[in-house]
C-alpha positions in Angstrom: -15.3 28.0 9.7 -14.7 29.2 13.2 -17.9 27.6 14.4 -16.8 24.2 12.9 -13.4 24.4 14.5 -14.7 25.3 17.9 -17.3 22.5 17.8 -14.7 20.0 16.7 -12.2 21.0 19.4 -14.7 20.7 22.2 -16.4 17.5 21.4 -13.6 15.2 20.2 -11.8 14.4 23.5 -13.3 12.9 26.6 -11.5 14.1 29.8 -9.2 11.5 31.3 -8.9 12.9 34.8 -10.9 15.1 37.1 -9.2 18.6 36.8 -8.0 20.1 40.0 -6.7 23.4 38.7 -3.4 22.8 40.6 -0.5 24.9 39.3 2.4 23.0 37.9 5.8 23.8 39.3 7.5 26.7 37.6 10.8 25.0 37.7 10.4 21.6 36.1 12.6 18.7 37.1 13.9 16.2 34.6 11.1 14.4 33.0 10.4 10.7 33.7 11.8 9.0 30.6 9.8 5.9 31.3 6.6 7.9 30.7 7.7 9.5 27.5 5.9 8.2 24.4 2.4 7.3 23.4 -0.3 5.7 25.6 -4.0 4.9 25.4 -6.7 4.3 28.0 -6.9 0.6 28.9 -10.6 0.8 28.0 -10.5 0.0 24.3 -13.6 2.1 23.6 -11.4 5.2 23.7 -9.4 6.1 20.6 -7.4 9.1 22.0 -3.7 8.9 22.4 -1.9 10.5 25.3 1.6 11.5 24.3 4.2 12.6 26.8 7.3 14.3 25.4 10.9 14.8 26.5 10.4 18.6 26.7 7.6 18.1 29.3 4.6 18.5 27.1 1.5 16.3 27.1 -0.7 15.9 24.1 -4.1 14.4 23.6 -4.4 13.3 20.0 -7.1 11.8 17.8 -6.3 11.6 14.1 -5.0 15.0 12.9 -6.5 16.8 15.8 -4.4 17.5 19.0 -4.5 19.3 22.3 -1.2 20.2 24.0 -0.2 21.6 27.4 2.7 21.7 29.7 3.3 19.2 32.6 5.8 18.2 35.2 6.1 14.4 35.4 9.1 13.1 37.3 10.6 10.4 39.6 11.1 11.7 43.1 14.1 11.0 45.4 12.1 8.3 47.2 11.3 6.5 43.9 7.6 7.7 43.8 6.3 9.4 40.6 4.3 12.6 40.4 2.5 14.4 37.6 1.5 18.0 37.9 -0.3 20.1 35.3 -3.0 22.6 34.5 -3.5 21.1 31.1 -7.3 21.1 30.7 -7.6 17.5 29.5 -5.3 16.1 32.1 -5.1 18.5 35.0 -4.2 18.0 38.7 -1.6 16.7 41.0 -1.4 13.0 40.4 0.6 10.1 41.7 1.4 7.4 39.2 3.2 4.1 38.9 4.6 2.3 35.8 4.6 -1.5 35.6 5.8 -2.8 32.2 3.6 -1.4 29.5 1.0 0.1 31.9 0.9 3.4 33.8 -1.7 3.9 36.6 -2.6 7.4 37.7 -4.4 8.3 41.0 -5.7 11.8 41.6 -6.2 11.1 45.3 -9.9 11.8 45.0 -11.1 8.3 44.1 -10.3 8.6 40.4 -7.8 6.0 39.1 -7.0 5.5 35.4 -4.7 3.1 33.7 -2.9 3.8 30.4 -1.3 1.2 28.2 1.7 1.7 25.9 0.7 2.3 22.3 2.1 3.3 18.9 0.8 6.5 17.5 1.0 6.8 13.7 0.3 10.2 12.2 -2.6 9.8 9.7 -1.6 10.3 6.1 -3.8 13.0 4.6 -3.8 12.9 0.8 -2.9 16.1 -1.0 -5.4 17.2 -3.6 -4.2 16.2 -7.1 -5.0 19.5 -8.7 -3.6 21.6 -5.9 -2.2 25.0 -7.0 0.9 26.0 -5.0 0.4 29.7 -6.1 -3.1 30.1 -4.6 -3.9 33.3 -2.7 -4.3 31.6 0.7 -0.6 30.8 1.1 0.7 32.2 4.4 -0.5 32.6 8.0 -3.7 34.4 8.9 -4.6 35.2 12.5 -7.5 36.5 14.6 -6.2 38.3 17.7 -9.6 38.3 19.5 -9.8 34.6 19.5 -6.1 33.8 19.7 -6.4 31.5 16.6 -4.8 31.2 13.2 -4.7 29.3 9.9 -1.5 28.5 8.1 -1.7 27.5 4.4 1.4 25.9 3.0 2.6 25.7 -0.7 2.8 21.9 -0.4 -1.0 21.5 0.0 -1.0 21.1 3.8 -2.6 23.5 6.2 -3.2 23.8 10.0 -5.5 25.6 12.4 -4.3 26.5 15.9 -6.0 28.1 18.9 -4.4 29.1 22.2 -6.9 28.7 25.0 -4.9 30.9 27.4 -6.4 30.5 30.9 -7.1 26.8 30.3 -3.4 26.4 29.5 -3.5 24.4 26.3 -3.2 24.9 22.6 -5.3 23.0 20.0 -4.3 22.1 16.5 -5.9 20.6 13.5 -3.8 19.5 10.5 -5.4 19.5 7.0 -4.7 19.1 3.4 -6.6 21.7 1.3 -7.4 23.1 -2.1 -9.2 26.4 -3.1 -11.5 26.6 -6.1 -14.0 29.3 -7.2 -14.1 31.1 -3.8 -14.3 27.9 -1.7 -11.7 26.0 0.4 -11.9 22.2 0.6 -10.3 20.9 3.8 -9.5 17.2 4.5 -8.8 16.2 8.1 -9.0 13.1 10.3 -10.8 13.2 13.6 -9.8 9.6 14.3 -12.3 7.9 12.1 -10.7 8.3 8.7 -10.5 11.3 6.3 -13.4 13.7 6.1 -13.9 16.8 3.9 -15.1 20.2 5.0 -16.0 23.0 2.5 -16.0 26.6 3.4 -16.5 29.8 1.4 -13.8 32.6 1.6 -13.0 36.1 0.5 -9.8 38.0 0.6 -9.7 41.8 0.6 -6.2 43.4 1.0 -4.8 41.6 4.0 -8.1 40.3 5.4 -9.4 36.8 4.9 -13.0 36.1 5.7 -14.5 32.6 6.1 -18.2 32.0 5.5 -18.9 35.7 5.6 -18.1 36.1 9.3 -14.8 34.8 10.6 -12.0 37.4 9.9 -8.3 36.8 9.8 -5.4 39.2 9.1 -2.4 38.2 7.0 0.8 37.9 9.2 
């Protein structure tokens, strides 16, 4: 299961800007409200959404998979706009302008990208009809070595999260799930419609093992 999750996380999203590893300001100014919301690359071949939030977070989202980090995006006293972040998928010190429904970013190194306003709708993942809310997976299971965890809810939904520490972002996959005969069936959306993944599992005391190798401890 861990192998699947890591592969999914690394191949889904194409980097928007050239990362500069510049540190974001520790004391963030008020965010630029005009940038808050969902955007997409002007190039229609890309299906990722870039979501800027009022609490100075930036997310890259495709389907039920997301990557999130902190950023400082603001309007300066002279009216110019700047974006600063170490978020892996949108890192650097960038100048940007907003004109109507378009935002144009310039990293000062010859890379210019334009985003267009978009409407992001969370994909609806269907809960399995014969889901049992009393299944043994209910709860949160974590692996301290990899900084990742699974949470299984009693309503048939689940999520996987991984904190990438030095890269300054957290990844998340939302699922619906069901367990039967020692297997877990996960449904997720990577931006191309619902897909199903099947993984074996075993629980011993407070340890959950996926596919005979990935171990998680009940929290």
